[in-house]
N, C-alpha and C positions, 0 to 999 in steps of 0.2 A: 504494500500500500504506500503510495507516494506521499500522502499527507496533504494538508491544506497549503496552497501557495500564498504566501504573505506578500502582497504587492508593495506594502509600505516598507517591508524589510528589503525587498529587491531594489526599490528606489533609493533607499538609504545606502545600500551597498554600491549602487552605481556612483553615488557621491563619494564613497570611500575610494573606489578605484580611480575616479577622477583625481582625487587628492594624491593617490599613489603616483600616478603618471606625472602630475604637476610637480610633486616633490622630487621625483627622480630627475626631471628636467632642470629644476632649480638647483639641485645639488651640483650638477655639471656646470651650470653657469656661475654658481658661487665658487667652485673650484677655479674657474677661469678668472674670476674677480680677484681671487687670492694670488694666483700665479702671475698675473699681469701687474699686480700692485694697484688695481683700480680701487679696491676698498680702502687701502692705506692712503691713497691720494685724496679720495673724496672725504675722508675723515678730517682732513686739514682745510677743506674748502667750505665756503658758504654756498648757498644755492647757486648753481651754475648751469649753463647750457651744455648740450652734448658736445659741441665743438670745444668748449672751454675745458670740460673734463678730459677730452681726448688730448688736448694740448698739454694739460698738466701731467697727464700720465704718459705722454709721448707715444700714443697709440693711434691706430688708424681710426678716423672719426666715424666711418660707416659702421665698423664693427662695434665701436663704443656705443653708438646710438641704439643698435639692436640689443646689445647687452643691457643698457639702461631700460629699454622697453620691457625686457623680461623681468628685470628687478622690480620695476614699477608694478607690473601685473602680479608679481608674487608678494607685494606688500613689504619688500625689503628696503626699497628706496622711495622717498617721497617725490611726487611730481606736481609742479604748479602749472596748470593749463595756460593761464594768461601769460605768464612770463616765459613759458616753455623751458623751465629750469628743473634741475634735479638736485636732491639733497639727501645725504646719508645722515639720519638722525643719530645723535650721540648714544641714545639708548640701544641702537642696533650696532653701532661701531664697536661697542664694548664686547661684542661677540663675533666680530668679523675681521678684525685687523690684527696685524702682528703685534701691535702694542698691547693687545689683550692677553698675550702670553698663553698660559694653559687654557684660558677660557675661549680662545680663538677656534670656533667651530668650523671655519672654512678649511682648516688643515685636514679635517676628517672628511670633508666633502670630496677631497681628491681620491679617496678610496673607491668611489663609485666608478669613475672612469678607469682607474687602474684595474679593478677587479673585472670590469667588463671586457678587458682584453683577453681574459682566459675563459670566457663563457663557453666557447666551443669545446675547450678541453674538459671543463667540468661536466658539460652535457655528455661527453663521451664517457666520463667516469661514472655518471649516473647509469649509463647503459651497460657498461662492461666491468665496473669495479675499478680498483686501483685508485690513483690520485694524480695530482698535478705537482711535479717536482719544483724545487726552489728556482731552478734556472729559467722557469717560465715567468718569473716575476723580477725582471732586471731592475725595475724602478722601486721595488718594495723596500730595500734597505735604505735608500735615500729618503723615502717618505716616512719610514719608521724613525729615522734619524731626526727628521724635522719635527714630527709629532711628539716623540719622546723628549726631544731637546727642549721644547717649550716647557715641559713638565720638570725636567731635571734642573734647568737653570733657575727655576722658581722654588723648587722644593727640596732638592737633594741635600743641600747643606743646612738649610733652615728648618726643615721638617722631618726628613728621613733620618739624618744623623741623630737628632734628639730621640727619635723612636728607637734607635739602636743603643741608647744609653748615654749619648752625649759625645762631645768632641774630644774629651780627655784621652780616651784610648787611642784614637787616631793620631793625636798630637804626640803621644808617647811612642807610638810606632807599633803597628800590628801588620799581619799578613792577610791580604784580602784577595779573593778571587771573584770574578763576575763570569758566570757560565751563560753562554749565549749572548756575548757582549756586543754583537753587531759591529758598528763602526767605532765603538769604544768611547762614546761621549761621557757616559756615567763615570768611568774610571778616570778619564781625563780631568773631569771636574774635581773628583775626590783627590787624585794625585797632585793636582795643582794646589789644593787647599791644605793638604796634609803631607808635606815632603818627608816626614819621618817614617811614614808607613810605606809598605811595599804592595803593589797591585799587579795582578795578572788577569788578563781577559782571555777566555777561550771561546772560539766560535767555529762552526762547521764550514762557514763560507770564507773562501780565500779573498773574495772581493772586500768583504767587511773588515777582515783582519788587516788587509793592505791599507785600507782607508784609516783604520785605527792607528796603525804604526805611523802613517804620514801625519796624522793629527798630533800625536805626542811628540814626534820629531820636530815639527814646526813650533810646538810650544816649549821645546827644550826640556821635556820631562824625562828624568833618568830613573824614576822610581816606578814606572809603569811599563809593563811588557805585554805582548799579545802572542798567542799561539793558535794555529789552526789545529783543532782537535775535535773529534766527535764527543759531544757532551756525555754520551753513554759509556765512554771509555776514557775517563779522566786519568785513571791510573795513579792518583795521588793518595797518600796515606798520612794522616795526622800532620798536615802541612799548614793549614790556614786557621786563623782565628775567626774569620768571617767569610762566608760565601753568600753571594747575592745572585738572584735570577730575576730579571724584569720581563714579565710577559713571555717567558721562554719555555715553560714546562708543557703547556697544553698542546703545542704543535710538534712535540718530539716524537720520533719513531719508537723510542724505547724509554718512555717517561719514568717507569719504575727503576730502570737501571741508572738513569740520570740521578734520581733522588738518592738511591743507595750509594752511588759514587760520590755524591756531594757529602753524604754523611761520613764516608770513609776519609774524605779529604780534609775534614775538619779535625782540629785537635780536640781532645776531650773537653767538654764544656763550651766548645765553640758555638757561634751563632749562625743560623741560616735565615736569611730574609728572602722569602719567596713572594714576589709580587705577581698577582694574577688578576684577570678581569673579574670585577665584582658581579657575582651571580649566585643563584641557588642551584644546587644539583637537581632540584625538582622543577620541571618545566612550569607547572601551574603557579609556582611562587615567583616567577619572573615577569608577571604581567605589569608590575609596578616599576620595572626598570625603564627609565626614560627612553633608552635607545635599544630596547630588546630586539626589535626586528633587524636593526643594523648589526647587532652583535651576532645573531644567528646567520645573517647573510655573510658577514666577514668570515665566520667559521666555515660555512659551506664552501665559499669561494677561495679560501686560503688556508686557515689554520687546520681544519679537519682534513682537507684533501691533501695538503702537504705531508702530514703525518702518514696518511694511507698510501701515498706514493712510495714511501720507503718501507712499507709493510707494517706500519704502526697501527695503534688502536683507533686513531682518529678521535681523541678525547673531545676536541672542539673547544671553541672559545669559552663557552658557558658550561664547562665541566663542573664548576661550582664549588662553593665553600665546603660542603659536607664531604664530597669525594676528595678534595684537596687535603683536608685535615686527616681523613682516613689513610690516604696514601703516604702522607708525611709520617704518621705513626707506624705504618708498615715498613717504612724505610729505616726506622730506628730512632727517629727524632722524639724528643720529650719536651714537656712544657710548651706545647703547641697552643698558640693563641692567634686569633684574627683581629687585626687592627686596621687603622686607616689614617690618612693625613688630610688636612683641611682642603688643599688645593688639587687633590686628585680623587675625585668622587667616583671615578670609573673603575678603580682597582681596589682589591683587598690586599692587605699587607700581612702575610703570615710570618710570625716570628716563632722560631723553635731553636732548640740547641741539641748538640750531641751529648749523649749521656757521659758522665764523668765529672771530674773535679772542675 
């Protein structure tokens, strides 16, 4: 029995799908606004014509006019009909410009276009299993560097270090590893702030490690090193006082081995900071996440499929707090607790330590 057809519900859903299509389109346009610097330029301007915005941004006026039209229709930019001018209100600029730091949402709009590039590969994986490997995402490291950089520069020293017990230990000198370090920005910031401590970054990608080495060489840092190494095969024992992972566990091919290896690499009593996307392990508890559809989309199009490309379990971006704490315990960690910091509302900060003195 098919049941009663609810015309009101059908009409409402048509509106939902219209919002979906408009939202996807606006995300691409916001990405362009970010990459071209249009939002940054308009944040410094009073109401201006399309030609004036183009001149200030040093961009082609015809493209700028069409972009402004999309922004106006999306309610992102104000338009005055009589003067034919456009204005970016300060209430919006605080979420759209580079000056907004970690609150800049246009950085994340770039993921829509980037993930669209592998749609055909993901469709193939839907049909035949497997996944899409890292090398199909040549721009991903750069985008992660930008998005995480906004967060690191604003939070790492002032909010994350206090979460770890304060700066005193870093100032005295400890051994720190960052597993899945990408292009090494986090360790570069820490290494520059705390010259008495020693830092090592590990990453599977040669491109990221090369960028990390270039970054520290340019900064003249001698207390930071990087190695190309599979996170599941660290091979270190009782070497570090602190190990960190930033959004790195859920897309691993062998996440349990990575966690166990981190535990072995720590000295007894050493601390592990595991930063992972904030979510519940139960789907129905994630309805209140502001960007839940985006989280599961990024998971499908990157995190989950990358893990499966290498024979992994495909934990996914939203593997969640319950599973994370359970797996940390299985890996031998004790005193496990979930915390957070003020300016990173999208991640959970799991603190634990290796058993021992």
